[in-house]
N, C-alpha and C positions, 0 to 999 in steps of 0.2 A: 222609265221610272228613275227619278233622281235619287242621290244618296240619302238625302234627308227623308224622303218618303220610305226608302227601304228600312230606315232606322226607326220608323214610327212605333214599332213594337217595343223599342227600348225607351219609349218616352219617359222623361223624368217628371215626376209629379211633385206634390208638396211635401212628401215624406222623405227622410234621408234615404231609405232603401230605393225609392223611385228616382232619387236625384243622382244615382250612380250610373245612369245610362251612359255608355261610353261613346266618345266622339270617333268619327271615322276619318279616313283620309279625304283628300280634296274632292269636292263635288264637281269640279270642272272636268270636262272631257278631254282637255288638251287639244281641242279642235280636231280630234281624231287624226288628226294629222301630226453647269456653272463651272467656269474655269478658275484656276487658282489666281488669287490676287497677289501680284508681285510687289515686293518692297521697292522703295525708291532707290535707284542706283546711286552709288557713291560718285561724287564728282571726280572727273578724270584727274588722276594723280593724287587723290585724297587717300589718307590712310584709314579714314573712317569706314567701318564695314557697312554693308547694305542693311537696311531694316529687315527684320525677319518677315517672311511671307506668311500670310494666313494659310493654314493647311487646307488643301483642297478637299471638298466633300467627296466621299467615294461616289463613283458613277452609279446611276440607277441600274438595277438589274431587272430587265424586262421579264414579265411573266406571261407565258402562253402566247397569245397573239399581240401582246404589247398593250393591252387595254389597262393593265395594272403593272405595278413595278415595286421592287423593294428598294427604298431609298435610305434605309437605316432607321434608327430610332426616331419616333415622332418628335418634332420640335415643340417647344413651348409647353413642356410638361412639368408640373410641380413635383418636388421630391417629397414623397409621403414620409412623415416622421411620427413616431409614437408620442403620445401625450406624456409629459412628465407627471410625476405623482402630484396630485392636487391641482393640476392645470385644468382650467375651464376649456371645454372642447370648442372648436370653431362652430359657427353656424353655417352648415353647408346648404346650398340651394342649387337644385338641378333644374334648369330650363331645358325641356325636351320638345322635339318637333316630330309629329307623325307624318309619314309620307312626304318627307321634305323634297320639294321640287322648286325650280326657278321658272316661273311663268312671267307673263308681261307685267304683273304687279311688282316684280322684283323684291318679294318679301324675304327670300333667302338671303340675298345680298344686303338687304336693309338690316337684318338682325345680325349678320356677320359683322357689319360695320359697328353696330351698337355694342356687340360683345368686345370687339377690339378696343373700343373707346374706354371700356370699363374693365379691361383685363379679365374678361369672363370666358369660361369654357362652357360649351353646351353639348348635348347629344342630339344628333340628327338621325332619325329612324328612316332610312331610305326604302321606298318601295321598289322592289327589283324590276318591275315592268317599266319603271321610269327610265330604264336604260335600254328598253326594247322598242324598236319602231313598230307601229301598228301593222305594217306590211310583213312583219315577221312574227306576228302573234301566234302563228301555228306552232312556234317553238315552245309556247307555254302550255303545259299539260296540268291544269289545276285539278287537285283531287276532287272527285265527285261532281265535276262540271265538265262541260264540253271543251274541246281544244280551243285555246285562245280566249275563252270567256274571262271576263273581269267585271267586277262591280265598280271599278274606277276606270277612268278613261286612259288610254295610251296617250303619251305626249306627242305633240308635233315635233318634227326633227329639230327645229331650232330650240325648242324647250328641252329636248334631251341633251343637246350639246351645252346649253346654258346650265342645266342641272348638274351635269358631270363636271363642268368647270367649277361650279360652286362647291361641289363635294370635295374635289381635290384641294381647292384653296382653303376650305374649312379644315381639312385634316392638317394642312401645313400651319394653319393658325393655332392648332392645338385642340380642336373639337373632336368628338367621337363620332364615328359613322356606324350606327347600328342598323337594324333591319325592321321594317314594318311588313315584311313578307311580300306578297305579290298582289293577288286579285281582290283582296279585301272583301271577302264574302262573310256576311253577317246574318244573324237571325236563324229561322227554321232550317234553311238549307246552307248554313254558313260553316265557319271553321269550328264551331262548337261540336260538330258531329265527326270531326276528323280523328283518325287514329294517330298514334305516335309515328307509325311508319309513313302515314300521309304527310305529317308535319316534316319528316325527314326529306321527303320529296320536294315539298314547298321550299324548304331552306336551301337545298341543293340548287334548285332552279333560280332562286333569288341571287345566290352567289354567282351562278353561271352567267346570268344576264349582265351582271356588273363586270365580270372578268372577261367577257367576250364582246363588250359593246362596240369595239372597233370593227370586228367582223360583221356584226349585225347591222351597224349603221353605215357600213361602207366608207368609214372615215379613218383610215390608218394614218392619215397625216396629222391628226390631232394628238396633243400630248397625252401620255399615259397618266392614269391616276397614280399618285405618289406612294401608295401603300398596297400591301398584300392583303386582300380582303379576307383570306383564309385565317390570317393572324389578327386582323383588326376586329373581326366580328365576334363579340363575346356576349351579346345580349340583344334583346328586342322587345317590342310591344305588339301584341296581337291585335288584329282588327276588332274594333268594338269591345276590346278587353274580353274576348270570348276564346274558349278553347285552351285555356292555360293548363288544365289538368293533363291532357294528353300531350301537350307540348313539352312539359317539364322533363320527362324521361329522355326525350330526344335532345333537349338542350343540355342536360347533364352529361349524356353520352358524348356529345360533341365537345365537351370541355368549356362550355360557356360559363360565365362568372355570375350572371344575374338574370332576372326576368322582371320586366316593368309592366306586366299585363294585369296585375291584380286590381280589381275595382273596390273602391270603398275602404281603403286602408286607413290607418290611424296615424297621427303625427307622433310616432314613437320611433326609437332607434331600430334599424333593420336587423332581422335575424335571418339565418339560413334555413332553407327548406330543401325538399328532395334529397333527404339523407345527408344534409350538410354540404351538398354540391353547389348550390346556387343561393345568392343573396336575393331576398324578396324585396322589391322596390315598387310597391303599389302606388297608384295615385291615391290621394288622401282626402278625407273629409275635412273641410275647413268651414269656419263660420260664414254664413250668408247674410249680409246686412238686411235688416227688415223682415227676417224670417226666423222661426223657431227651429227650423231644421238646418242641417249643414248641406253643403254642395261639394261635389267632387272637384278636385283641383285641376280642372281642364276647361279650356275655353268653350268647347261644345256643350258641356253640361251646364255651364253658366248661361249660355245662350238659350238652351232648351227651357230653362226655368224662367226665362224672360219673354221669349217670343215663340215658344213651342218649336214645331218643325218648320217654321217660316224663317229663313235666313235673311229675309228682307222685311223685318217687322216695322212697326210704326216709327218713322223717322223722328217724330216729336219726342220719343223716349230714348233716343241714342245717347244723349248726354247723361241722363240719369242711369242708364244701363252701363255705360262705360265706367262711371264712378262706382257703381255697385260691384262690378267685376274687379276693378282695381282694389277697392276696399276689402273685398273677400280675400284676395291674395295677401294683402297687407295684414289683415287680422290673423290669418293663418301663420304668416311669418312672425308676427309679433308674439303670438302665443308660444311658439317654439323658442324664439330668440331670448325671451325673458324667463323661460322656465327650463324645460328639459333639453333644449338645444338639439332636438331631433332634426335630422336632415329633412328638408322640404322639397317635394317634387311637384313641378308645374308642367302640365301637358298642353301642347298647342298644335294648331294646324296653320299652315300658310294660307289663310282664307280671309276674305273681306266680308264675313258675315255681319249683318246689321251695320253696313257702312264702314267696316274695318275697325269697329270700336274695341274688339278684343285684342287686336294687334296693338292698338294705342294703349290699352290698359296694361298689357304685359310690358311694353316699353316703359311706361310710367313706374311700374313696380320695380323693374330692374334698376332704373336710375335712382329710385328712392332708397334702395337697400345696398347698392353695390359698395358704397364707401363707408358703411357702418363698421365699427370695430369688430374684428374677428369673423366677418362674413366672408365666405369663400364660395364663389360662383363656379361650380365645377361640372364636369360630365359624370355620367354614371360610372364610367371606367375609372376616373380619378377618385371618385368616392369609394369604390371597391378597393382600390389600391391603398387608400388611407385606412380603411377598416381592417385590411389584412395585415397591417404592420402594428396594430394595437395589441397591448397585453390582453389576453383573454379575460382576465379578471376585471380589467377596466371596462371591457365591452359588456360583460355581464351586468355590471353596475349601471351602465348607460341604458341597457335594454330593460332594466327593472323599473325605470321611470315611466310613469303613465303619461297620458296626454295632459299637458299643462301642469305637470308636477315638477316643482323645483327640488333640487337635491337637498336632503336634510342637512342642516348645518352649513350649507354653502358648498361650492365646488371644492374648495381647498380641503375641507373636512371629508366630504363624500368620496372624493377620489384621492384622498391622502395615502391610501394604500390599496393595493389590488385585493379583491375579495373573490 
């Protein structure tokens, strides 16, 4: 049974409530199978001193079997600054990717290149078993399922190596590496039935697979990932947006900063939940052109409202569907950008559903908004860091604005003093 068939019980219908069915990770099975820079030397006999050398970067500290390493602070990170009184907030947009992996379609590298071109950061939610070869699947002990079971395919060896290469380079680019957990179990026998203790097991295994990939793949010759995943991992998105209630206590106990698993959120400023431990970053309901209902801000949900559970729908509709997907995102963006400036969250999968039109739509959206004034294309981690340096009174005023509500009297007046 393929992933879309498994998700049929989540089918999105013509009403908003039905349109929040969550997308899952890829349907493909994976075929089951620096030295210091020295200054220029002074000419012989010259009294001129040599140019100063660029300080050497501290050497990487390998962790465990050398699959990961501590290379110091992450490069290419913005410095979060509090808003000045009366200052209009930036328009944050988070592009996020569930089950991020690099297959033959090269979508991971495609969107890394696009992000670099537009100085954008993104969040990549990595499925832990994408670092685990299928011949080692007995190492995975999924809660309430048999050993090695998974509703997504294990990757072929070459795709594991390609994925880990992209993950490491993405982190160096400035992107965030979150988690999409492991086996992607949805529906009646899925993660919605798990306890907080079972989520703890799932998280530990996801981290372990990433932190021991060299041992498990038998490739100690390959470079280590340039980050300590124990420190990097501060949030995730659950399969099919299910199981959040039991996950939250575990996430809070682990010191995570946010959760992006909520379905059907609104375009409003985020608030904390779980006793103030976590920021709630749900996918959002956005206008859906040609319909009276809204759609969830994720490629899968848009696809489901166009071609149902068939990822190879009518090719004659591809052009119209791509435009509809693009325009849905742009309408959601414009609604926030011109009113309450609530951060916008867009969820994606590296999939070629309906001929790849959703990948094209997302690329068009990013290119259309990247250079607009005060737009910031950030990761969830970067958004959290910005939120946490803001004056609490300013945040309360931002959080008081409803969907599509402009600040009374304009931003200068509305945020002229903390409340």
